[in-house]
N, C-alpha and C positions, 0 to 999 in steps of 0.2 A: 589332894583336891582335883576334882573332875572339871572343876571352872576352865570356861574357855578365855583364851588370851586375852587383854584388853584391847590390845591392836586389833583382833576380830572383831570385837562388839563395836570399837570406833569406828572401823569401816562400814560397817551395818547401820550404824546411828548416821554417819556421814553422807551415808549414798542416799538418806532421804532429806535432805536439807535442800529447802527448794520449793518441795511438794506443796501444793495448793489446795484447797477445800473450800466449799461451798456450806455458809450457815445461813440458815433462813432465818429472818428476822420474824418472830412471833410472839404473841404473849402469851402468859402463863404457861402453866407447866405441862400443857398439851404436846400430842406428838409430834414430832419434827421431823419425819421422814419427809425426804426430797421429794417426792410425789406429791406431796400434800401442799394445797396451794401455790400451785405453780406461778401464780401471779405475783406470790410477797418478794419483797426486795431481799438479798443473799449479801453478807458479808463473804468478801473471799480473804480465806487466810493464806498467812505461808510459814511454812513449819521451818525454824532457823535453829535446829538442833536442840534446843530446850523448851521452848512452847512455839504454841500458835500465835502470831502478831498480825494485827491487821495488814491487807493489801491493797484491796480496793474495794467500791461498793458495786454494784449491778443491779436492775431494778425486777429482774425477774429469771425462774429458773433456766427459760431458754436462753440467756444471755450469759447467765453461769454456765451453762454446757459450752458454748461457743469457745469460752475462754479459757475454761478448763481442757476442752476437747478439740483442739481448733483443726485436727484432721478427720472431726468427725467420729473416732475411736474412743472408748472408753477405757480402752487396753493401753495407751500411750498419751498418759495426762501430760501437760504443760509444766515445766518447771517455773520457778519464779526468778530463775536467773540463768545466765548463759552456759553452756556446758563447760566444764573445766578440759585443759589442754595439756 
């Protein structure tokens, strides 16, 4: 078998724990791109290793971006918990 070791998979999974994402509240099955309806409220969700769980609510895309990218750069997303030491 050429499967990766379970420890490597678990390490990769655990590295994502605490990640945050913004999900817009929109009616119906329409498109949900972040740039559509920037004034729409968003749910901020946190990845717990198994599923996305509610974290907080924000009133707009701009507020979501300030929370997710406090340094102003989308390359460094905020984690929902303090870093491990």
